[in-house]
N, C-alpha and C positions, 0 to 999 in steps of 0.2 A: 504493500500500500504506500502511495506517496503521502508523506507526512504533511505536506503543505501544498495546496493547489497553486498553479502559476497565476491564476486569476480567479475572480469571484463571480458566480452566477446564481441568480435566484429564479426558481421556477415555482409554479403554483398549480394546484388542482382546482376543482370547481367549488370547494366548500366556502372559501372566503377570499375571492379574488380582489375585492376592494382593499382588504388589509394588506395583501401581497403588493398591490400597486402602491399603497401609501408607504410601505417599508422601502420599496425601491426608490420612490420619490425622495424620501429623506436621505437615503444613502447616495443619491445622485447617480443611480444606475438605471438600467431598463430591465423589465421583466423578461426572462428567457423566452424565446419563441418555441412554443409547444402547443400541442392539442391533446386534450383528454376528453374522451366522449364515450358513447355507448353504442354498440352494434344493435341491430334490430331485435336480436334475441336476448338482449339485456347484458351481454358481456361487455366489460370495460376495456377500452384500448387507450394507449398513450403513444404519441409520436413526438420526437424531439427534432426541431428544425434548425438546430445549430450545434456545432461541435462542443463537447464538454470534456474532451480528452485532457486529463491532468488537472482539470479545474476544481476549485473548491466550491461545491454546489450545495445550495440550501433549498429545500422543498417546503413551501409554506402550505400546510393543509390541516385544518381543524377536523377532528373526527366527530363532528356534530351531525344532526339529522340531515339527510338520511345516513345514519351512522355506518352501516355496512358498505354502502356505495362509496362513501368518502374514505373509509379505511382501505377498501380495495384499490381506489385510485392512488392513494399514498403508496401502497405496496408495489403497484405496477409501475408507477413513475420511478420509484427507487430502483426497481429491477432494471428498467430501461437505462437509467443513468449508470448503474453498475456495469451493464453489458456494453455501454458506450465508453468505458474506461475513464469515468470521472475519478479525479484524484482522491477526493474525500466527499462524503455525502452526509449532510446533517438534516435530519427530519425536524422541521420547525412545526410543532404541534401546539398552537396556542391553547386549544381545549382538547384534552386527552379523554376520549370516550371510553366507556367500560371501566372507568377508574373506581366506580363504586362496588364493583365485584372484585374486591381485593383480598378476600379471605373466605373461608368456609363458614357461613353463618349457620348452616345446619348440615346434617349428614348428606353426603353425596352431592354437594354443591360444587360447581366448577370455580376455579379462580381465574376468571376471564381476563383480568388485567395482566396477569402473568402470561397468558396465552398470546395476547396482543403484543406484549413486549417481545416475546419470542419470534413472532411473525415479522415485526419490524426489523429485528436484528437479522433474521434469516434472509429477508429481502435484500439486505446489503447496506443498511444504514450504518455509518461509523460513529454517530453520536446523535443525541436527541436534545432539542431545546424546546421547553414547554413552560407553562405557567400555572401555578397554584393547583398542583395535583390534589385530588380529593383526599388521598392518603399519601403522605410524604415517603412512606416505605416503598412505594411503587418504584422509586428510583433504583432500589435494590433488585427489582425484577429483571432489569436489563443487565446484560454482560458488556455493555458499551457505556461510555460517559453520558451522563444525563445532567443538564442544567435546568433546574426548576425555578424559574423566575417568580418573584412575588409581586402581586398586584397591589399589595398594601401601600407602598409609597405613593402610588397614583391617587388612591383614595385619601390618604393623609394630606396630600397637597391640595386636593379638591375641597375637603371639608375645612381645612385650616384657612383657606381663602374665603370660603362661603360663610363661615361663622365667626372667624377671627377670635377675639377675646372671649366670646360667649362659650367657647369650647370647654372652659374650665367648669362651667355650670351644667354641662350636658353629661349624658350617660351612654356608654357603649354597651350593647346588649348582645349576648350570645344566644342564638335561637334554640340551642340545645347544649347539653353537657359536653358532647364530643367536639364542639367548636370553641371551647373555652380558651385553650392556649392561643389559638389564632386571634380571638377577640381581645384577649388580655394584652397581647403585643400591640395591637391596633390602638387600644385605649391608652396605653403608656405613651405612644407616639403623639397622641392628641391631648395628653394630660387630662384625660377623663377618667371617671370611676367606671367600674364594671358591674353589670347585673347579668343574671342568667334566667332564661325561661326554661323551667323544668317540664318536660313533656313525656308522655308515654305513647309510643307508637303501637297501634293495634295491628296494622298490616301495611304493606308497601304503599307509599304515596298517601297515607292517611295517618294523622296523629291526633292525640288528645292533649291539649294543654292543661297542665295541672296547677302550677303556681309560678310566681315570680320571686326569685331569690335576689334580694337587694332592694333598696329604697329608691324607686323611680318616681314617686309621687311629685307632681308638679314639674317634672323634668322633661326636657326635649331629648329624645332617645334616638340612637342610630343602631339598628339591627345590622350585624355584620356576619356574613357567611361566605362560603366559597362558591356556591352555585345555587341557582333557583330553577327547579324543574317544574313541578305542577303548582308551586307557590303555596301549597296547603300549609306547610310548617311555618313559612314566613308570615302569612296572613293571620294564622291562628296566634302566632307569637305577638303580632302587632295588636290584635284584639285583646289579648291577655294584658299587655302593657297598659292599655287604656282602661279596660274594665276592671281588672283585678289590681293592677299596680297603681292606677291613677296617674299615668304619665300625661304630660301636657300635649306632646305630639310625637309622631314616630316617622323617622326616615329609615331607609334600608339601602344596603349596598351589597353586591356580590360580584365576584370575578366573572362568573360564567352565567349568562342568561339563556338557559336551555328553553324555558318557557313552553313546555309541552302541555297538551290537553287544555284544561280550563284555566291555565295560569294567568293569561292576560285579563280575563274577566274577573278572576279572583283579586288581582292587584287593583283593578279599577274600582271594585266594590269594597275594598279593604280600608282600614284606618291608616294605611301608609300614605303619607303626603307625597313622597318622592322615592322612587326606586332607581338607584344608580348602578349601572352595569358597565363592564368593560366590553369592548367589541372583539373579544376572542371568538365569539360566535356572531354572525351577521346580525345587524340591528333589525328590529321589526319595523314595519311601516309606522311612522309617527302618528298617523291618523287612528291607529288602533288603541293608543293610550297616551294621554297627556302626562301621566305620572312617571313614565319610564324614560330615562335619558342615558346616554352612553358616553364613556370616556375612552380616549384612544390609547391603544397599547403599542402602536407602530413605533413611536419614538424609542421605547424601551427595547423592543425586539430588534430594531435596526442597529442600536448601539451594541446589543449583545452579539449580533451577527458580525459586526465589524471587529469586535474584540476577539471573537473566535477565529476569524479569518487572520487577524494580525498575531494570533497566538499570545495574547496578553490576558491578564486576569479579568474576570467579569464579576469578582466578588463585590465591587462597588455597587452593582445593581441589586444586590440582596439587602442592602442597608436602607 
């Protein structure tokens, strides 16, 4: 393997081309010429229209819905690059799908996150660049280097500018016990106190809020999580903060806006005043919800890509 490509090239699948274009714009380069499509029988094909021999190549592809199509696109593009003698291939996966299947929750369950990691490695990727893995131990599922960027600094900067000195009188809230460590670090950066919503999940995508741990009465609260799927947990937590905790208002933020099923309707009808997401997954049509807004991750990913290409430390981006 060539340890360093002679030049840098960025390619994209169909999952989030807008993000790939923005990354290239910031880097001052152009998106690689390629085509990724589907044959009439549903099989996916990829064609590269420029040489990549010896190049340091980055493939931008979130494995969001349609998850299986986008995953197969990523694998096929990586395979095409490998067979075209690319010097080094980095899979840039802003949102890593299947991350919630990271352990055996019950007997005879698969560990699909590990399977996906094996597939990406087998396809020929030399390293992975992603953001806010649902479970950080997924980095250990890969036998290649993984850089797991944190979206937290983007949110810290956004809320520090939005609320300014008011931050000290606000509360960061973890929507469940599993997200406490993530929310605690976020609260420390904003100099806020921390509260926790205690819930009991009855079955997948449904939960029952029990109580609020911490004094949020009369406070403006920020619910902080890594992803929003059907939004049931988030909206129930917001309702508990208002009705049980007596909070003054509720804002929410998450790195990945999956927003499947009834998520958008739930957010629109919830006590959440504003839901802020990162554009690791393509933004929804603004007409669907006035409560949802997006922050850009392209600046962080472009800097990470340039640092990987230059073979210098990217630890600055984790702070």
